[in-house]
MIBA-576341 format. One record per residue (C-alpha): residue number from 1; x, y, z. Coordinates in Angstrom, 2 decimals. Example, Ala and Ser with C-alpha at 12.3 -4.5 7.8 and 13.67 -1.06 7.14 Angstrom:
% residues 2
{rec 1,{12.30,-4.50,7.80}}
{rec 2,{13.67,-1.06,7.14}}
END
This chain:
% residues 260
{rec 1,{-2.15,-21.14,-4.41}}
{rec 2,{1.39,-19.44,-3.26}}
{rec 3,{2.42,-17.18,-5.44}}
{rec 4,{6.10,-15.35,-3.56}}
{rec 5,{6.62,-12.11,-5.51}}
{rec 6,{9.36,-9.54,-4.17}}
{rec 7,{7.82,-7.25,-1.65}}
{rec 8,{10.35,-4.91,-0.41}}
{rec 9,{13.59,-4.08,-1.11}}
{rec 10,{16.45,-2.70,1.59}}
{rec 11,{20.00,-1.72,0.95}}
{rec 12,{21.98,-0.94,4.26}}
{rec 13,{24.64,1.93,2.16}}
{rec 14,{26.94,2.42,5.28}}
{rec 15,{27.15,-1.17,6.72}}
{rec 16,{25.27,-1.16,10.50}}
{rec 17,{23.60,1.93,9.99}}
{rec 18,{19.80,2.41,9.00}}
{rec 19,{18.69,1.08,6.06}}
{rec 20,{16.45,2.54,3.01}}
{rec 21,{13.90,1.08,1.27}}
{rec 22,{13.53,0.95,-3.00}}
{rec 23,{11.58,0.20,-5.24}}
{rec 24,{13.80,-1.40,-7.76}}
{rec 25,{18.02,-1.82,-7.31}}
{rec 26,{20.50,-3.30,-10.15}}
{rec 27,{22.50,-6.14,-9.23}}
{rec 28,{26.55,-5.62,-9.52}}
{rec 29,{29.10,-8.50,-11.24}}
{rec 30,{30.06,-9.51,-7.50}}
{rec 31,{26.30,-10.01,-6.61}}
{rec 32,{25.61,-7.37,-4.58}}
{rec 33,{23.08,-5.11,-4.44}}
{rec 34,{24.17,-1.59,-6.47}}
{rec 35,{24.86,0.88,-2.97}}
{rec 36,{24.18,-2.43,-0.27}}
{rec 37,{26.96,-2.22,2.11}}
{rec 38,{29.25,-0.06,-0.12}}
{rec 39,{31.00,1.92,2.89}}
{rec 40,{31.68,0.88,6.29}}
{rec 41,{33.46,1.94,9.58}}
{rec 42,{36.88,0.83,10.79}}
{rec 43,{38.96,1.23,13.77}}
{rec 44,{42.59,1.65,13.88}}
{rec 45,{43.11,-2.67,13.93}}
{rec 46,{41.08,-2.80,10.78}}
{rec 47,{37.91,-4.20,12.28}}
{rec 48,{34.44,-3.37,11.50}}
{rec 49,{32.67,-0.98,13.85}}
{rec 50,{29.06,-2.19,13.85}}
{rec 51,{26.69,-3.60,16.77}}
{rec 52,{28.61,-6.86,16.81}}
{rec 53,{31.06,-4.72,18.79}}
{rec 54,{29.50,-1.68,19.81}}
{rec 55,{26.11,-1.70,20.64}}
{rec 56,{26.32,3.02,20.66}}
{rec 57,{25.45,1.75,16.73}}
{rec 58,{22.24,1.11,17.50}}
{rec 59,{21.97,5.07,19.15}}
{rec 60,{22.79,6.53,15.50}}
{rec 61,{19.80,7.30,13.14}}
{rec 62,{20.81,8.12,9.74}}
{rec 63,{19.76,8.54,6.21}}
{rec 64,{21.77,8.58,3.03}}
{rec 65,{21.24,10.53,0.20}}
{rec 66,{23.12,8.02,-2.63}}
{rec 67,{22.71,10.40,-5.55}}
{rec 68,{24.16,13.47,-3.23}}
{rec 69,{26.46,11.39,-1.27}}
{rec 70,{25.59,13.24,1.21}}
{rec 71,{24.61,10.91,5.29}}
{rec 72,{22.61,12.26,7.71}}
{rec 73,{22.91,11.51,11.55}}
{rec 74,{21.06,11.82,14.76}}
{rec 75,{21.90,10.13,18.01}}
{rec 76,{18.49,8.58,19.13}}
{rec 77,{17.10,10.76,21.90}}
{rec 78,{18.53,14.08,21.21}}
{rec 79,{18.08,17.10,19.01}}
{rec 80,{22.21,16.28,18.36}}
{rec 81,{21.48,16.11,14.31}}
{rec 82,{24.82,16.64,11.47}}
{rec 83,{25.00,16.35,7.86}}
{rec 84,{28.22,15.55,5.95}}
{rec 85,{28.94,14.96,2.29}}
{rec 86,{30.89,11.61,2.50}}
{rec 87,{33.48,12.36,-0.16}}
{rec 88,{34.02,16.10,0.40}}
{rec 89,{33.42,16.10,4.45}}
{rec 90,{35.12,12.38,5.07}}
{rec 91,{37.58,13.99,7.48}}
{rec 92,{35.20,16.00,9.63}}
{rec 93,{32.31,12.78,9.52}}
{rec 94,{35.58,10.70,10.67}}
{rec 95,{35.84,13.37,13.42}}
{rec 96,{32.44,13.40,14.32}}
{rec 97,{32.55,9.32,14.15}}
{rec 98,{35.53,9.16,16.16}}
{rec 99,{34.00,11.18,19.23}}
{rec 100,{30.72,9.59,19.13}}
{rec 101,{31.67,5.74,19.65}}
{rec 102,{35.04,6.99,21.73}}
{rec 103,{38.02,5.18,19.14}}
{rec 104,{39.37,6.60,15.95}}
{rec 105,{36.91,5.62,13.64}}
{rec 106,{37.79,5.44,9.43}}
{rec 107,{35.42,5.06,6.71}}
{rec 108,{36.04,2.69,3.67}}
{rec 109,{34.16,2.45,0.36}}
{rec 110,{33.99,-0.60,-1.98}}
{rec 111,{32.15,0.05,-4.94}}
{rec 112,{32.39,-3.52,-6.05}}
{rec 113,{31.13,-5.75,-3.35}}
{rec 114,{30.25,-3.52,-0.58}}
{rec 115,{31.83,-5.14,2.54}}
{rec 116,{29.85,-8.21,3.32}}
{rec 117,{30.12,-10.27,5.98}}
{rec 118,{30.29,-13.20,4.11}}
{rec 119,{32.55,-13.03,1.16}}
{rec 120,{31.60,-16.35,-0.16}}
{rec 121,{28.11,-15.43,-0.11}}
{rec 122,{28.14,-11.62,-1.48}}
{rec 123,{24.35,-11.87,-2.84}}
{rec 124,{21.79,-10.46,-0.83}}
{rec 125,{20.08,-12.12,2.04}}
{rec 126,{16.12,-13.18,1.52}}
{rec 127,{13.62,-13.11,3.94}}
{rec 128,{9.80,-13.57,4.36}}
{rec 129,{7.08,-11.27,5.65}}
{rec 130,{5.29,-13.73,7.36}}
{rec 131,{8.72,-15.12,9.07}}
{rec 132,{9.65,-11.78,10.39}}
{rec 133,{5.57,-12.04,11.95}}
{rec 134,{5.98,-15.23,13.00}}
{rec 135,{9.37,-14.79,14.66}}
{rec 136,{7.77,-11.26,16.49}}
{rec 137,{5.48,-12.87,17.76}}
{rec 138,{7.81,-14.92,19.91}}
{rec 139,{8.49,-11.83,21.58}}
{rec 140,{5.88,-10.06,23.69}}
{rec 141,{5.90,-6.07,22.27}}
{rec 142,{8.02,-6.73,19.16}}
{rec 143,{6.38,-5.71,16.25}}
{rec 144,{7.28,-6.82,13.12}}
{rec 145,{8.81,-3.31,11.52}}
{rec 146,{11.17,-3.69,14.73}}
{rec 147,{12.18,-7.26,13.64}}
{rec 148,{12.42,-6.55,10.09}}
{rec 149,{14.67,-4.09,11.68}}
{rec 150,{16.61,-6.44,13.50}}
{rec 151,{17.12,-8.86,10.71}}
{rec 152,{18.29,-6.70,8.53}}
{rec 153,{17.45,-8.58,5.33}}
{rec 154,{18.01,-7.16,1.92}}
{rec 155,{15.14,-8.68,0.15}}
{rec 156,{11.40,-9.60,1.45}}
{rec 157,{8.73,-11.83,-0.22}}
{rec 158,{5.39,-11.94,0.27}}
{rec 159,{2.70,-14.75,-0.69}}
{rec 160,{3.85,-17.28,1.26}}
{rec 161,{3.90,-19.38,4.56}}
{rec 162,{6.66,-18.50,7.42}}
{rec 163,{9.76,-20.17,6.47}}
{rec 164,{8.74,-20.24,2.98}}
{rec 165,{12.19,-19.23,2.13}}
{rec 166,{13.84,-22.57,3.59}}
{rec 167,{13.34,-23.61,0.29}}
{rec 168,{15.90,-21.51,-1.41}}
{rec 169,{18.88,-23.88,-0.30}}
{rec 170,{19.66,-27.40,-0.56}}
{rec 171,{22.49,-29.85,0.72}}
{rec 172,{25.68,-28.95,1.50}}
{rec 173,{27.86,-29.05,-1.58}}
{rec 174,{24.78,-28.81,-4.21}}
{rec 175,{23.66,-25.58,-5.35}}
{rec 176,{19.64,-24.51,-5.82}}
{rec 177,{19.37,-22.12,-8.86}}
{rec 178,{16.17,-19.86,-8.45}}
{rec 179,{15.02,-16.56,-9.71}}
{rec 180,{13.64,-13.56,-8.72}}
{rec 181,{12.07,-11.41,-11.83}}
{rec 182,{14.83,-11.95,-14.42}}
{rec 183,{17.71,-12.04,-12.32}}
{rec 184,{19.10,-15.73,-11.56}}
{rec 185,{20.34,-16.62,-7.82}}
{rec 186,{21.91,-19.39,-5.96}}
{rec 187,{20.53,-20.28,-2.24}}
{rec 188,{24.12,-21.09,-0.18}}
{rec 189,{22.47,-21.54,3.32}}
{rec 190,{20.88,-19.99,6.31}}
{rec 191,{22.20,-17.33,7.58}}
{rec 192,{23.39,-18.00,11.20}}
{rec 193,{22.61,-14.54,13.13}}
{rec 194,{24.89,-12.69,15.73}}
{rec 195,{24.05,-11.03,18.98}}
{rec 196,{22.57,-7.91,17.03}}
{rec 197,{19.00,-8.94,17.00}}
{rec 198,{18.88,-9.88,20.52}}
{rec 199,{18.99,-6.07,20.72}}
{rec 200,{15.97,-3.39,20.73}}
{rec 201,{17.23,-1.82,17.35}}
{rec 202,{16.68,1.84,18.37}}
{rec 203,{17.88,1.98,22.01}}
{rec 204,{20.22,-1.56,21.99}}
{rec 205,{18.28,-2.43,25.36}}
{rec 206,{18.92,-6.67,25.30}}
{rec 207,{15.67,-8.53,25.05}}
{rec 208,{15.61,-10.52,27.34}}
{rec 209,{16.49,-14.59,26.71}}
{rec 210,{15.90,-13.67,23.20}}
{rec 211,{18.56,-16.56,21.49}}
{rec 212,{17.25,-18.81,24.14}}
{rec 213,{13.67,-18.48,23.13}}
{rec 214,{14.72,-18.11,19.25}}
{rec 215,{16.31,-21.87,19.27}}
{rec 216,{13.46,-23.57,20.86}}
{rec 217,{11.15,-21.69,18.62}}
{rec 218,{13.10,-22.26,15.38}}
{rec 219,{13.53,-25.87,16.66}}
{rec 220,{9.92,-26.45,16.85}}
{rec 221,{8.60,-24.78,13.63}}
{rec 222,{11.19,-25.63,11.61}}
{rec 223,{9.16,-26.55,8.49}}
{rec 224,{9.19,-30.01,6.91}}
{rec 225,{10.97,-28.71,3.55}}
{rec 226,{13.53,-27.64,5.56}}
{rec 227,{16.53,-29.63,5.19}}
{rec 228,{17.30,-30.03,8.88}}
{rec 229,{21.41,-31.30,8.01}}
{rec 230,{21.79,-27.61,7.21}}
{rec 231,{20.98,-26.49,11.00}}
{rec 232,{24.05,-27.35,13.27}}
{rec 233,{22.50,-24.81,15.27}}
{rec 234,{19.24,-23.21,15.36}}
{rec 235,{19.95,-19.68,15.90}}
{rec 236,{19.75,-19.04,11.71}}
{rec 237,{17.44,-17.76,9.96}}
{rec 238,{16.92,-15.79,6.49}}
{rec 239,{19.11,-17.21,2.95}}
{rec 240,{22.38,-16.13,2.13}}
{rec 241,{22.87,-15.92,-1.67}}
{rec 242,{25.38,-15.78,-4.27}}
{rec 243,{24.29,-13.74,-7.66}}
{rec 244,{26.37,-15.21,-10.82}}
{rec 245,{28.48,-12.57,-12.80}}
{rec 246,{26.40,-13.00,-15.47}}
{rec 247,{23.22,-11.12,-13.88}}
{rec 248,{25.22,-7.74,-13.69}}
{rec 249,{22.99,-4.64,-14.27}}
{rec 250,{19.77,-6.74,-14.35}}
{rec 251,{17.51,-4.99,-12.40}}
{rec 252,{15.30,-6.31,-9.47}}
{rec 253,{11.99,-4.34,-8.80}}
{rec 254,{9.14,-4.43,-6.10}}
{rec 255,{6.47,-7.07,-7.73}}
{rec 256,{8.92,-9.35,-8.96}}
{rec 257,{7.81,-13.45,-8.86}}
{rec 258,{9.48,-15.49,-7.62}}
{rec 259,{10.05,-19.24,-9.37}}
{rec 260,{12.61,-22.02,-8.13}}
END
């Protein structure tokens, strides 16, 4: 008997940098998880400085202490590590990042909803552990942990077969509601992926033929419960969601059951 449950919670306090695993997390009025993508890096034209535009993002290891508002950074493969308070030392942090990326970088904060890629689906992204394992198996030498780091989903479901999360959305124009613990979600669509998953999350080295292989295998393994019309292409994985404002302040925690 399938008994889906919430197995992992990840937030990314600084968009594009490393994530933080949590035991529980609160939901904001916007539907975002508290502190997820709360900060983001921008260039002078107001564009995100992220893995889509700058592969050097992958070479930055980071840890963020939410309580202390302290960001620790280290350049992969070096002893070059620094710490900054995100509010008190923001000019110094921006100068360090500008030097690292070779372009002017500034940091912005949005406590209300963070900086989601899709403001029409501002809730957390959802994937299953089995899906990560299955997709990792398509690429020799890629572990489930590495695939998790590439996909950067917020909520991970276990106790289900691969691609079970494709049940969490329906026909375009319709909505499908489900609950994780006490929190109500609306599934929006399967998430279109960018260039980031094609690269090693720690070295930025591109995996040969990643997208071509992914698309072929995703099409081949698309489960019968998935609505094929929602796949205008097969470079899609995980589920985008919205969370009603009525759920503000509710808490998600590891072990919560999922009910459709």
